[in-house]
N, C-alpha and C positions, 0 to 999 in steps of 0.2 A: 727522244731518246730511251730508251728502256733502262730502268734502275732493275736491279736483284730483286728489290721489295714489290716490284710490279708482277715480277716472272712467279707464277701462281707455283712450280715446282722447281726449282734451283738444279735438281738433279737432269733435267733437260739440257740446261748448259753445257756440259762436258760432250752431251752427244752431238749437239749444233756444232759446237768446237771441231770435234772430230772429223763430220763433213766437210767443213768449212777448211780446215789444215787438209785432210786429203784433196781438196781441190786445188789447191791452191798451192800446193806445197810438191816438190818431187824428191825433198830428201825428208824420208822417213824417220831417222833419228833426232831432226829438228822438230818434225811434226810431234811425233811420240815425246819430246822433251816440252814441247810447249802444253800438250793436251795434259801431261803430267803437272804441271804447273797450274793449268787452270782448273783442273779438279781440285789441287791443295788450296787455291783462292776461293774457289764456291765452297769448300767446306770450312773454312776460315769464315766466310760470310753467313755461312748458316748457323754456325755456333761459336763464333769467337768471339771477343771481347776488344777491346782498345787495346789490351795488354799483347794483341797480336800482330798491331801494324807494322812494329819493326819488321817482321818475316814478309809482310805484304811490300813494304817499300823496293825491293831490288827490281820485282816486276814491273814497277813503274817504269824503268829503264829498258825493258825490253825491246827487242827489234818488232817482235811480233806485235801488230797491234792488236790481237785478238786479246794478247796477255796482258796489254796495257788497258784495254775497255775492262776485262774483267777486275784487274786489281782496283783500277778507280771505282767500281761497282761496291768492292768489297771493301775500301775503305768510307765509302759513303755508308754502308751499312752499319761495318761495325764502328765507327770513329761520329758517324753525324757529317762529316763535312769531305772534301777533297782538297782543303787549304788551296784552291784555285788551279789544281791541278788537271787538265784534260787531254784527253789520250790522245786525242787527233792533233794536237798542238804540234808546232815546229818543236825540231829537239832540244834548242835553246830556252823556247819557253818550258815545256816540260822539265829540264835541269832546273829551273829556278823554282817551281813548285815544288819540286823535290826536294830540295835545299829547305824549304817551308817546313819539312817534316821533319827536319835534323835538328 
């Protein structure tokens, strides 16, 4: 798994996300919202602090796996942990892990 810390330029993530969303989604409004969310998460990951964790948590419950992955990487970067959250786990497991943050 690639972590944000391992990506030389996090600015590349939104571009990659845009390409993936365009290829995988026919709903342009949903794609734009996901891309906006991903860009916000990347910004938090680049300059955020633990105080920004509450703004990341809603993205962990996203239906979009790319948003969840980016949120997980952001938490790892700013908080140093994911509290057991795994973006690709089933919904029940993700919800339990999200509960650990609250």
